[in-house]
N, C-alpha and C positions, 0 to 999 in steps of 0.2 A: 623627580624635579619639583613637584608641588611640596613634598615634605621638606626638601632643602630650602625652598623659598619661605615656608612657614617658620623654619628655624632661624632665618635671618634675623639678627637682633634688631635691625632698623624696622623691618616689617612688623615684628612683634610689638615694638614700641608704638608704632602707628596704629595698630589694631587694639592696643590696650586702652583702658578707660583713663587716659591721661589728658593733660591740657591740650596737647597737640595730636591727640588720638581720635578714635572714632566717636566716642561719647561727646567730646567737645565739638566735633564737626556736626553731629546731629543737633546739638543745642544751638549752634550758630544758625543752622539751616532753619530750624523751627522758629526761633525768635525773630529772625529777619523776615520770614514769611508772614508771621502773625502781625508784626508791626506794619509791614508794607500793605497787607490786606486791610488792616484797620484804617489806615490813613487813606488808602485808595477808596474805601467805602465812604469815608467822611466827605471826600470830594465827589466821588462818582454817583453816590445815591441821590443827593439833591439835584445833581446835573441830569441824571436819568429821569427824575420826576419832572423837572422843568421841560425837558424835551417833549414829554407827553402832554402835560397840562397846559403848556404854553402854545400849543398849536392853535390854528385859526378857529377850529371847532372845539377846543379844549375848555376845561372849566376855568382856566385863568389865562386867557389869550395874551401873549406877549408880542412886542413889535417884531415884524417879520425880519428886519435887519438883525436884531439880537438873536433870533432863532437861527438865522443863517450862519452867524458867527459861531454860535455854540456847536452847530453841526460840523462846520469846517474844522474847528479845533479838534473835535472828537475824531473825525475821519483822518485828519492829518497825522495826529499822534498814533493812531492805530495802524497807519500804513508804513511807519518806519520800523524796520527790523530792530529787535531788542538790542543786539550787540552794538549796532550803529547808534541807537538812541543813548546807550550808556556812555559812549564816547562823547556825544553831543552834550550830555547833561553833566559832564565832569566839572565844568566851571560852577554850575549851580550847587553841586555836592560840596565843592571847596568853599563856596560862599556860605552855605547853611551850616555845614558840619566842620569846616576847617580842614578837611582832608578829602582827597579823591581816591584814596587807596584803602583797601581793607574791607572787612565785612560790613561795618556800619555805613560806609560810604555807598554801598549798593542799595541802601534803602531808598534814597532819593530817586535814582533812575527806575527802581521797581515801582514806586508810586506813580511816577510820570507815565510809565508804560502801562500800568494797570488801571488807572482811574477811567480812561476812555473806554476800556473794555468793560469795566464795571457799569459805566453809564449805559452802554448798549444792552447789557444783561438786564439791568433794572427796567429799561425801556421795554424790552421784549416781555418781561414779566407783567408789567402794568397793562400792556396792550392785550393781554389774554383775559382781562376782566370783562365780564358781561356788561355791556353798556347800559342795560336796563337797571342794574344795581346803582350805577352812578346817576342815572336820570332820576331814579326814585329818591336818592339822597338830595338831589337838587330840588325836586318837587317838595320835599319836606322843609326846604329853606336852609339847608346846611351851607356854611361858608366854604369857599375853596379849601382852606386849611383843614376844616373838619372832614371834608370829603377825602382829602389826601390821607390824613392821619387815622381816621376812624373807618374808612371804607376801602380805599384803594390799596393801602399797604396791608391791612389785615387780610383782604380777599386774595391778594397775590402772594401771601407769605410762603406757602409751599414752593412756589416757583422761585421766589427770592432766595430761599434757602438752597435750592438746587443751583441757582446761579452763583451763590456765595461759595458753594463747594467747588464749582467749576473754576471760579476766579482764584480760590485758594490754591488749587492744584496747579493752575497755570502760573501763578506767581512762584510757587515752589519750583517749577521747572525753569522759570526765568532766573531764579536765584542760583540754581545749579549751573546755568550757563555763565553767570557772572564770574565764576571761578576762572574763566578764560582771560579775564583782564584784571585780576587782582582781588576778586572777592574771595571770601572764605567759605567754610561749610563743606558739605559733601561734594559739591561741584569742584571745588579747589582740590580736595583730596583725590578725586577721581582723575582730573585732568593733569594737575601738576605733579602728583606723586605716582598715581597709578599708571597713567599713559606716558608722560614725558620721561619718567625715570624707570619705566618698564617694570613697575611693581604691579603686575597684573592681578594679583590676589587682592591688593588694595582697591584697584579699579572695580573688580567684580563685587567686592563687599560693599563699596559705596553705591553701586548701581542697585544691588539687591535691597539695601536699606532704603533707598529712595522709592523703589517699587513698593516696599512694605508700607512706608509712610503714606504713599498715595492711596493704597488699598484701605488703610485705616481711616483716613479722612473722608474718602469717598463713601465708605460704609456708614460712618457716623452721619454725614450729610444726607444720604439717602434715607436713613432711618428717621431722622427728624422731619424730613420733607414729607414722607408717607404718613407719619403719625399726626402731622398738623394739617393734612389734606382733608377738608370737611367732606368732600365727595366720597372718598374712600371710607371715611368713618361712618357716613350715613349708609353706605352700601353694606358695610359689615353689620351695622345695627339692624338694618332691614332683614338681613339673612338670619341674624339671631332671633328676631321676632318671628320670622316664618318657621324656623326650626322649633321654637318653643310652642307655637300654635299647633304644628304637626304632631308634636309629642303629646299634646293635650288631647 
């Protein structure tokens, strides 16, 4: 049965590296995920920083009403399921891009769904910083911008990279779900062709490729997070020094 399915000309065409085949679906999935993650961080990163530094005891206190509005917006958008949010954002996609159908049209709802998530990831990363480091920078007379740019962000960089990896993979999964309402990429191939038209080999290939992409991006993100973690680097350096001394 599997061999007969693989010999089906339409299945072979879909799995070939053609414009409407597997390679094109992978390309659509990756470029939509990259663009959506980029714009989500352009909005979410400053928003996450403001949520931390704008607190009452933060380095740049903001009006309480403004902080409440920011938190309500973040929590509200995070509470809406993605598929429902995509439908709600269709008018915005049509306004910005001129269309509400297709692969490109999914970028707007992906950004709207992702930037509140990114803001919370950034907030969690910044809250892990030792308060003594921030207080030392304040004692040296650093401005709030200098503390944010030269102290808080560098100190939380490993955690930020871990959060970036999590956000990227989450947006990748959101993009796959977008195939249910007209989006392209691997999600569309799996749902519209693999499931609805019962081409199960196409469904399984799409799922396997998505799993492989997740593993690749997760491995890359973990590698960079570990390599930039000063604590792990210092531990490794200490162990090397101890081993060198013991050999002497």
